[in-house]
Every structure is written in structure tokens, then in C-alpha cells.
C-alpha positions in Angstrom: 0.0 0.0 0.0 2.8 2.4 0.9 4.6 1.5 -2.3 1.5 2.3 -4.4 1.0 5.6 -2.6 4.6 6.6 -3.2 4.3 5.7 -6.9 1.2 7.9 -7.3 2.8 10.9 -5.5 5.9 10.6 -7.7 3.8 10.4 -10.9 1.8 13.5 -9.8 5.0 15.4 -9.2 6.3 14.5 -12.6 3.1 15.6 -14.3 3.3 19.0 -12.5 6.8 19.7 -13.7 6.6 18.1 -17.2 3.0 18.7 -18.4 2.7 21.8 -20.6 -0.9 22.2 -19.4 -0.2 22.0 -15.7 3.0 23.9 -15.7 2.2 26.6 -18.3 2.0 30.2 -17.4 -1.0 32.5 -18.1 -0.9 33.8 -21.6 0.3 37.4 -21.9 -2.5 39.9 -22.2 -2.7 41.7 -25.6 -1.2 45.2 -25.6 -4.6 46.6 -26.8 -7.4 44.1 -26.0 -9.4 44.4 -29.2 -11.6 41.3 -29.1 -15.3 41.4 -29.9 -17.3 42.2 -26.8 -14.6 44.2 -25.0 -16.0 47.5 -23.9 -14.9 50.7 -22.1 -17.3 53.1 -20.4 -16.2 56.7 -19.8 -17.5 59.7 -17.8 -16.5 63.3 -18.0 -17.4 66.7 -19.3 -17.8 68.7 -22.5 -17.4 72.4 -22.7 -18.3 74.8 -25.6 -18.9 78.4 -26.3 -22.5 79.3 -25.6 -22.8 83.0 -26.1 -20.1 85.6 -26.3 -17.2 84.4 -24.0 -19.5 82.4 -21.7 -18.9 78.6 -21.7 -21.6 76.0 -21.3 -20.7 72.6 -19.9 -22.3 69.2 -19.7 -21.6 65.9 -17.9 -21.3 63.0 -20.3 -21.1 59.3 -20.4 -19.7 57.6 -23.5 -18.9 54.0 -24.3 -16.6 52.3 -26.7 -17.1 48.7 -27.8 -15.5 46.2 -30.2 -18.3 44.7 -32.3 -16.2 42.5 -34.6 -12.6 41.9 -35.9 -11.5 41.4 -39.5 -8.2 39.6 -40.1 -6.5 40.0 -43.4 -2.9 39.1 -44.3 -0.7 40.9 -41.6 -3.6 43.1 -40.4 -6.1 42.8 -37.6 -8.9 45.4 -37.9 -11.3 45.9 -35.0 -14.6 47.6 -35.7 -15.3 49.8 -32.7 -18.3 52.1 -31.9 -17.9 55.1 -29.7 -14.2 56.0 -30.0 -13.6 59.0 -27.6 -12.3 61.1 -30.4 -15.8 61.1 -31.9 -16.7 63.7 -29.4 -14.1 66.2 -30.6 -15.6 69.6 -31.4 -19.0 68.5 -30.1 -21.3 69.4 -27.2 -21.0 65.9 -25.8 -24.2 64.5 -27.3 -22.8 63.0 -30.5 -24.1 59.5 -31.4 -21.5 56.8 -31.3 -19.9 56.3 -34.7 -18.1 53.2 -36.2 -14.4 53.4 -36.9 -11.5 51.0 -37.2 -8.5 50.4 -35.0 -6.0 48.4 -37.1 -3.1 46.4 -35.6 -0.2 45.5 -37.8 2.0 42.5 -37.4 4.9 44.7 -36.3 2.8 46.2 -33.5 1.7 49.5 -34.9 -1.9 50.8 -34.3 -3.8 53.0 -36.8 -7.3 54.5 -36.3 -9.3 54.8 -39.5 -11.9 57.5 -39.1 -15.7 56.9 -39.4 -15.9 58.6 -42.8 -13.4 56.0 -44.2 -14.7 53.0 -42.3 -17.2 51.6 -44.9 -14.7 51.8 -47.8 -11.9 50.3 -45.7 -14.1 47.3 -44.7 -15.0 46.7 -48.3 -11.4 46.7 -49.3 -10.5 44.3 -46.5 -13.3 42.0 -47.7 -12.0 42.0 -51.3 -9.3 39.3 -51.7 -8.1 40.9 -54.9 -7.4 44.3 -53.2 -3.7 44.6 -52.3 -4.7 47.2 -49.7 -2.1 49.7 -50.9 -2.7 53.0 -49.1 -5.2 51.6 -46.7 -3.1 52.6 -43.7 -1.9 56.2 -43.7 0.9 57.6 -41.6 -1.4 60.3 -40.4 -3.6 57.6 -38.8 -0.8 56.0 -36.8 -1.2 56.8 -33.1 0.3 54.0 -31.1 3.0 51.3 -31.1 3.9 48.4 -28.9 7.3 49.9 -28.2 6.2 52.6 -25.7 9.5 54.3 -24.9 9.3 58.0 -23.7 10.0 60.3 -26.6 8.8 58.0 -29.3 7.0 59.8 -32.2 4.4 58.4 -34.5 4.1 60.5 -37.6 5.7 61.1 -41.0 9.4 61.6 -41.4 9.2 65.4 -41.8 7.1 65.9 -38.7 9.3 63.5 -36.7 12.2 65.9 -36.8 10.4 69.1 -35.8 12.0 70.8 -32.8 8.6 71.6 -31.2 7.3 68.0 -31.3 4.1 69.2 -33.0 1.9 67.3 -35.5 3.1 63.9 -34.2 1.6 61.5 -31.7 4.3 61.6 -29.0 4.9 59.5 -25.9 5.5 62.3 -23.4 6.2 59.9 -20.6 5.8 56.4 -19.3 4.9 56.3 -15.6 3.1 54.4 -12.9 -0.3 56.1 -12.4 -3.0 55.5 -9.8 -6.5 54.7 -11.0 -9.3 54.4 -8.4 -12.9 53.4 -8.8 -12.7 51.8 -12.2 -15.0 48.7 -12.3 -13.4 45.7 -13.9 -9.8 46.7 -12.9 -8.7 45.3 -9.5 -5.3 47.1 -9.5 -5.1 50.8 -8.7 -1.5 51.4 -9.7 -0.7 50.7 -13.4 2.0 51.5 -16.0 0.6 54.2 -18.2 1.7 55.9 -21.4 1.0 59.6 -21.7 0.4 60.3 -25.4 -0.2 63.7 -26.9 -0.9 65.2 -30.4 -0.3 68.9 -30.5 -1.1 71.4 -33.3 -1.4 75.2 -33.5 -5.2 75.2 -33.1 -5.7 72.3 -30.6 -4.2 69.4 -28.7 -5.3 65.8 -27.8 -4.0 63.8 -24.9 -4.5 60.1 -24.2 -3.5 58.1 -21.1 -3.0 54.5 -22.3 -2.5 51.4 -20.1 -1.1 48.3 -21.9 -3.5 45.4 -21.5 -6.5 47.6 -20.9 -6.6 50.5 -23.4 -7.5 54.2 -23.2 -7.9 55.2 -19.5 -8.2 59.0 -20.1 -8.9 61.1 -23.2 -8.9 64.9 -23.5 -9.4 67.3 -26.4 -8.7 71.1 -26.1 -9.2 73.8 -28.7 -7.0 76.8 -28.2 -9.5 79.4 -29.6 -13.3 79.0 -29.5 -14.1 76.9 -26.5 -14.5 73.2 -27.4 -13.2 70.8 -24.8 -13.8 67.2 -23.9 -12.4 65.3 -21.0 -13.2 61.6 -20.3 -12.0 59.1 -17.7 -12.5 55.4 -17.7 -15.1 54.2 -15.1 -15.7 50.6 -16.3 -13.8 48.0 -18.3 -15.3 44.8 -19.5 -13.0 42.3 -21.1 -14.3 40.0 -23.9 -15.5 36.6 -22.8 -14.1 35.1 -26.0 -11.1 32.8 -25.6 
């Protein structure tokens, strides 16, 4: 009896160390979790010029959700509704629009705006289309190599002294996020991204494995401002 018990314990020990199923680690979370069903809910405020120099403001809630994903060659295109940038230059009441977030094999992310989404989806569905020009450098906003100082733009803008007209990683830091449903941790590594131009600037706080935590748009002249903060994150139930 003791000999049988020892044999069983020894076998169990071998399985724990040798079986790829028992000993495997949890798969690494995707840099930007763009699976169908993933959703982000934001709350914040919108401000705009009401009359003269007076500003009107409104509290808003806005949600982004991945409805489906199209894979083609080395591209993975997520169809999303309610990207925070849809609210730029609005009074916070704009209906959620459909746009694409496209991930390339080398870890770049492009956002195709709502007005180009239908044509882009038709091209992705056409096997004879070589997809030349589908991804434009002006739509490139993120990369899996999030080092501070990285710039995502065309070669001419990349060498500007003022850092304008480029998505730029201003800093990579540990930030504290409290009260976000679906995220148990409060301190997370975050990328502070910014796109600055003469008339306006856009800022994104991005956390790898979760997505956009904060979004802000500011116009430098006529008042048009949007500020959003993530309040709920729901990960896709798909494997």
C-alpha cells in the first residue's frame, strides 16, 4: 500500500513539472485588447462656447465597444463604436460612430476615421485588393514599443523641434486609477500620449492590456473641450 501511494505521488510530481498544461503560465495579455465584446465606459465633461465668451458645460457618459474583428494578411482590424475622439468639437451628445483600429504584425496601431470605415471594410473583404494605401501615416497613433520620446508620424514631422503634428509618448509612468470597475489594480503602468497642433491638442493616457484610460481634447481658440475618464472596463468573454 505504501509503495502504491509513493508511486502515485511521484507520478503526480512528474506531471506537475513536465505537463505543458499543468505547468504553463498564463498567456500574456494583448497590448490593446481588441476582441469582440470588449468595452470601455467613460465619464467626463464637455465644454463649448454658448454666447459671447461664456462657456456651457455638460456631464457626459460615453462607451466604446468592439463589435467584430476582421483579419487579413498581416492586419487585424477591430470595428469599434464610440471611440472617444468622436466627441471632438461637439457638445458631448454625439451618437457613437463606427471606426476601425487596425493592428499590424509589427505592433503599430492605426485609427481609420468613421468617414473612411465603410470603404476600408469593403477593401478588407476584397481578396483581390492589395490594400495599398489603406493605412496612412497620419492615422498612426500608437506602437507596442512605448518608450518615452517616441513619435508616431511622417518623417518630416518627426524631426520638428517643437514636437508638434506627431503623436508623441510624453512619458511612461506608474499612475493610480481608483474606482474603475473591472480593474482590480489601482497602480498601473501608463503611457502619456499627446498630439499637439497650433489650433488644438489631444491627450491620451493608455495602459497596456486595458486600453485608453483617459482622453482629453482642447481647442485653443473657441471653447471646445472634452475630458473623459474610464469608469468601467469589460473584457471580452471570447477565448
